[in-house]
VOVO-337132 format. One line per 2 residues: number of its first residue (from 0); for each residue x, y, z of C-alpha. Coordinates in pm, 1 decimal. Layout:
// residues N
NUM = X:Y:Z; ... .
***
This chain:
// residues 177
0 = 11488.8:20012.2:12126.5; 11622.2:19684.3:11964.2 .
2 = 11719.4:19730.7:11594.5; 11525.0:19530.9:11331.2 .
4 = 11822.2:19239.7:11324.4; 11847.9:19231.5:11678.4 .
6 = 11495.6:19151.3:11678.3; 11510.4:18929.0:11389.9 .
8 = 11805.8:18735.7:11552.7; 11570.7:18742.0:11862.9 .
10 = 11288.6:18563.2:11695.7; 11551.5:18330.4:11539.5 .
12 = 11652.1:18237.7:11830.7; 11363.6:18146.1:11982.0 .
14 = 11253.1:17976.7:11694.6; 11549.3:17770.9:11735.4 .
16 = 11506.3:17706.4:12113.3; 11162.3:17531.1:12026.8 .
18 = 11191.6:17158.0:12157.1; 11070.3:16963.3:11912.1 .
20 = 11117.0:16607.8:12086.3; 10786.8:16537.1:11977.4 .
22 = 10962.8:16394.3:11665.0; 11257.7:16274.1:11801.2 .
24 = 11044.8:16060.5:12046.2; 10905.7:15871.2:11721.4 .
26 = 11245.6:15811.2:11587.6; 11353.3:15672.4:11918.0 .
28 = 11085.5:15478.2:11984.3; 11007.7:15073.5:11896.4 .
30 = 10711.7:15119.5:11750.6; 10616.5:15154.1:11361.5 .
32 = 10429.7:15470.3:11339.5; 10293.6:15633.9:11038.6 .
34 = 10272.1:16016.8:11115.0; 10360.2:16183.0:11428.1 .
36 = 10159.7:16005.7:11775.8; 10052.6:16345.9:11860.8 .
38 = 9903.7:16553.6:11563.9; 9847.9:16846.2:11766.4 .
40 = 10194.1:16904.9:11946.3; 10321.5:16814.6:11620.6 .
42 = 10099.1:17073.1:11436.1; 10184.3:17347.7:11733.5 .
44 = 10560.5:17295.8:11689.7; 10547.5:17362.4:11305.4 .
46 = 10299.0:17662.0:11398.6; 10576.7:17817.7:11593.4 .
48 = 10847.7:17744.1:11376.1; 10667.2:17945.4:11082.4 .
50 = 10615.4:18195.1:11346.2; 10256.1:18155.5:11402.8 .
52 = 10241.1:18171.3:11769.7; 9907.2:18187.3:11858.0 .
54 = 9796.7:17880.8:11680.4; 10128.0:17682.2:11787.6 .
56 = 10012.3:17792.8:12153.0; 9668.8:17707.9:12090.4 .
58 = 9766.5:17356.4:11915.7; 10038.1:17330.6:12155.5 .
60 = 9762.7:17313.2:12483.2; 9518.9:17084.8:12301.5 .
62 = 9820.1:16854.2:12223.1; 9901.6:16849.6:12615.9 .
64 = 9553.9:16713.6:12695.7; 9575.9:16422.8:12495.5 .
66 = 9963.7:16379.5:12571.9; 10064.1:16035.7:12676.6 .
68 = 10391.7:16017.8:12747.5; 10612.1:16205.5:12974.2 .
70 = 10860.6:16320.0:12669.4; 10574.0:16471.5:12470.7 .
72 = 10470.1:16646.2:12792.0; 10788.3:16765.3:12826.9 .
74 = 10815.9:16907.5:12463.9; 10490.7:17075.0:12477.9 .
76 = 10570.7:17254.8:12783.5; 10908.8:17375.4:12639.1 .
78 = 10722.7:17462.0:12311.7; 10480.4:17662.1:12527.5 .
80 = 10758.0:17815.2:12712.7; 10905.8:17916.8:12372.2 .
82 = 10552.5:18035.7:12255.8; 10477.5:18241.4:12546.5 .
84 = 10850.2:18402.0:12530.6; 10799.8:18505.0:12133.5 .
86 = 10474.2:18675.2:12281.3; 10678.5:18880.5:12540.8 .
88 = 10491.8:18668.8:12795.5; 10782.3:18608.9:13010.9 .
90 = 10596.1:18505.2:13348.2; 10391.0:18240.4:13172.4 .
92 = 10679.5:18117.3:12931.4; 10912.1:18093.4:13275.4 .
94 = 10638.8:17914.6:13458.4; 10616.4:17653.9:13150.2 .
96 = 10995.8:17627.1:13145.1; 10967.7:17577.8:13526.1 .
98 = 10755.9:17278.5:13496.8; 10991.8:17111.5:13217.2 .
100 = 11254.9:17131.3:13448.5; 11102.0:17035.5:13750.0 .
102 = 10996.3:16697.1:13587.2; 11361.7:16656.4:13351.3 .
104 = 11671.4:16844.1:13508.0; 11839.0:16692.8:13199.4 .
106 = 11633.7:16920.3:12942.3; 11857.8:17164.5:12771.6 .
108 = 11614.3:17350.1:12561.5; 11447.0:17461.5:12880.7 .
110 = 11757.8:17621.5:13038.7; 11793.9:17780.1:12713.9 .
112 = 11470.2:17877.3:12686.6; 11451.7:17997.7:13049.2 .
114 = 11833.8:18165.2:13002.4; 11674.7:18373.8:12747.7 .
116 = 11428.7:18448.0:12999.7; 11654.0:18530.1:13255.6 .
118 = 11856.9:18809.9:12983.4; 11539.6:18959.8:12923.8 .
120 = 11444.0:19000.6:13271.7; 11810.6:19115.3:13311.1 .
122 = 11876.1:18823.3:13574.7; 12209.4:18792.9:13446.7 .
124 = 12329.1:18557.6:13711.5; 12029.2:18331.3:13672.5 .
126 = 12085.4:18303.1:13309.2; 12476.9:18226.9:13327.2 .
128 = 12377.8:17926.2:13594.7; 12083.6:17790.3:13326.8 .
130 = 12338.9:17868.2:13033.8; 12614.1:17614.9:13230.3 .
132 = 12342.2:17357.0:13336.1; 12226.9:17344.0:12942.8 .
134 = 12614.9:17373.9:12815.3; 12672.2:17053.2:13022.7 .
136 = 12384.4:16865.4:12878.8; 12472.9:16928.4:12571.9 .
138 = 12761.5:17149.4:12488.8; 12747.6:17209.7:12121.8 .
140 = 12382.0:17313.1:12080.5; 12359.1:17629.3:11854.2 .
142 = 12054.8:17756.2:12064.7; 12260.9:17770.6:12361.9 .
144 = 12536.7:17965.1:12189.1; 12322.8:18197.7:12086.3 .
146 = 12148.9:18306.1:12369.6; 12511.4:18303.2:12561.7 .
148 = 12583.1:18553.7:12245.3; 12269.9:18749.0:12403.1 .
150 = 12422.6:18727.6:12726.4; 12738.1:18826.6:12672.4 .
152 = 12573.3:19147.8:12449.9; 12403.3:19242.5:12782.7 .
154 = 12655.7:19235.4:13023.2; 12990.8:19267.9:12849.4 .
156 = 12927.2:19428.6:12494.4; 13204.8:19428.5:12257.4 .
158 = 13318.8:19791.3:12194.7; 13515.0:19875.4:11857.7 .
160 = 13865.4:19872.3:11873.8; 13929.8:20104.7:11619.4 .
162 = 13724.7:20443.5:11600.3; 13713.2:20647.6:11287.2 .
164 = 13687.4:21036.0:11335.8; 13548.1:21120.9:11021.2 .
166 = 13468.4:21467.4:11108.5; 13668.3:21740.3:10858.2 .
168 = 13856.8:22053.9:10935.9; 13705.9:22383.7:10796.0 .
170 = 13810.9:22392.8:10433.1; 14076.1:22646.1:10370.6 .
172 = 13906.6:22907.1:10167.2; 14103.5:23216.8:10076.6 .
174 = 13857.6:23399.7:9928.1; 13678.1:23490.9:10250.5 .
176 = 13988.9:23684.7:10348.7 .
***
């Protein structure tokens, strides 16, 4: 069983992996839009970030039914991948990551999410391959670095270089003689 700090780091990594391209898509478009173009995708992403995974998934699915752009679809599917990963539903999460990557092989967040799934499934070679692809696209991404650390913890754990032997020798007690 992983410690609570490991689970906290895992949750933080997943939240960090959430693809919030909906907001960045708005920033990159030439349109003047007040508020997000797809409110359900936006609210779903925020719910996932805040830890309300079931609501985030529900809103994201609704948003995907209304999405008009490839960018929104990829962001939504990447968020579903992260959400199902947070729920521990690895097969469903993997299917969504695969859908994103079949549409866009330059989506580093989907590589990051899928690499984390592979770590959880102990498919370490697949995780390494996805990390390399993601790092080639976005070499400074913090979430890729976090998943890389998780992979290294599983495949090449650090052992302490200093071992403290805190055993004590029995006290010399002259009263027992």
